[in-house]
N, C-alpha and C positions, 0 to 999 in steps of 0.2 A: 068555661061553662060555670054558671053559678051553682052552689050547692042547693039541691032541692029538698023538699020535705022528707024527713026521715033519714037524711044522710048526715051523720055526725062528723064526718071528716071531708076535707076537700077531695073532690072526685078525680083530680088530676087534669091533664091537658091532652087534647087529641094529638095523634102523630100525623094525621092527614086532615086537611081542610080543602074541600073541593066543591065549587059551585054552591056555596051556602050550606054544605053538609060537613059535619065533623065525624071522624071515625076514630074510635077509641076503645081500649080494653079496660074494663073495670072489674072489680071483684064485688059481687052482690048475690043475694039469694035469687036463684033461678031454677025453676022446676023443682022447688022444694029443698035445694041445697045451696050453700054459699060456694060460688065457683067463678072462674074467670069468664067474662062475657064480652064478646065483641059487639059494639053497638054503633049505630049511625043515627045522628040527631041533627036537628036544625040549630045552627049556631046563633040564631037570633032569639028563638022562642024556647029552645031546649026540648022541643017535641021529639020523642024517639020514633024514628021511622021503622027500625027493625033491630032485633037483637039475636045473636047466635052464640051458642056455647060449643065447646069442643074444638075451637079454631086455634090450633097451636102455632100455625104459620101465618100470623096476621100481616097484612101488607104494610109497607112503609112509604111507598111513593105512588104517584099517579103516572100512568104512561098512556101515550096516544097510540092507538092501534093502526099505524100507517107507517110506511117507509118510502124513501125516495125511489123512484123508478131506476132500474139498472141502466136503461137507455134513455137519454133525454127525449122528452116528448111522449114516452110510453106511459101507460096507465100505472098508477101506484099499486103496489101489492100489499097484502096484510089482511088481518081479520077485521075488516070493516073500517075503511078509511074515514077518519074524522070521529071515530068513537073512542071512548076512554075506558081504561081498566085500572084497578088498583093492583099493585104487584108486590110479591114477596120474592126475594132472592136470598137463599141461604140453605145450609145443610144439604148442599148438592141438589137443590130443587128450585124451580121457578114456578110460581103459582100466580095465576091471574084471576081476579075476582070482578064480577060485575059491580060497577060503582053504585047502581041504583038498588039492587036487591041483595048484594053480598054473595051471590051464587058463584061457585067455582066455574070459570070458563075454560081454564087450561091448567094442566098440572104435568110438568115435565121434569124428569131426572136429567141433571146436567153434570158434565165431567169436571166441574170446579166447585169448591166448597162454598164460595161466596162471590160477591161482585160489588163494585161501586158504580152506582148509577150516576154518570157524570154529565149526561146531556140527554134530552128526550129520546128515548128508545135505544140509547147506547150505554154499554156497560164495559168496565175494565175488570178483569180477573187475573190473578196470578196462579198458575198451575205448577205444582211441584212434581217433576218426573222422577225424582229420586236421585240418590248420589251416583248411581251407575250412569246417569246421563252426563256427568262431568260438567263442562262449561255450559251445557245446554239444559241444566237441571231446571231452571226457572223460566217459565214461558209467560209472556204478557199477552193475554187474549183480549182483543177488542171485538165485542159482539153486540148483536141487536136483540131486543125483546120483541120486536115487531112480528106479527103473524102468528100462525098456529102450527108451524112445522115441527114435528117431533124429532127431526134430524138436526142435532145441535150443530153439525158441521156446516150446514147451510146458513147458519146465523153468524158465522165467524167472518169478520171483516179483515182482521190481521191476526197473526200468531207469530210472535217474535221472541228471541232470546232476551232475558231481562236480568240485570245484575242483582236484584234484591229478592228476598224470599217473600216479601209482602209489598203492597203497592207503595207504601211510604206516605209522606206528607206531600200532597199534590197541589199544584196550581194549574187548574184546568184551562185557564186562559192562555198561558204560555206552554201548556202541556209538558211541564217539568215536575219531577218528583224528587224529594230529598229523603235521605235516610241517615241515621246516626247510630253510633255504637261506641262501646268502651274499649280501650286498649289495656289489656291486663297481661303483662309479661309473665312467663312461667315462674312460679314461686313468689310472685309479688303479693298475690292475694287481694289487692285492691287496684282500682283503675288508675293508670298512670297518664291517661290522656283520653281524648275523644277523636273519632274520625267522622267526617261529614262528607257525604257523597251526593251527587245529583245525577239523574238519568233522564233521558228523553222518553216521554210516554208515546211518542210517535215512532221512533226508530229503535228504542231499547238500548241505545248506546250510553255508556257511562260518560258524562260530560266533565266531571272533575271529582277529585278525591283529595281532601286536605285533612291534616291532623292538627290537633291542638294539645298543648301541655296541660 
């Protein structure tokens, strides 16, 4: 977006562009004070459609409000098949906003702190059950953002044991994640090598674990 009249610095870039509209957070005078403002504007003309202040959980992706039917041939479920929402996932919350007005459509507490939106309506999250869970401490949860059900359990597609404490570096085409770390022997003080591991995002199984000097 080009810098408009009265703006002395570059206004930044939008984090979402959808159907000719850009969605972006800027700092500007609003209601008499300088503050963070979430705005929607036309990417061609720069015309601002609406602005809102006090939005701490601004969306980062666009999601379609539909899901595949559980039975082939059955009608699809979800909050309006073929409609779209802007979505925020983080801080143990999922918030959906109307793409045209910015109004909150859905606000749910979720049992994971964050998630990676890897395919339309599908998210991967790693849940930490604590050290007492032993080998089952980390769980990889594959879940859907579709619909308006406040019961998170109904959103879960799979919940499997995972070898990493975070998702790792992922290839979502092969559904494989990699994780690395340093090898620091007791008393060494510095890294004496690196380990590289890979795991399946489908089964949660550790595929390989190699070390380097």
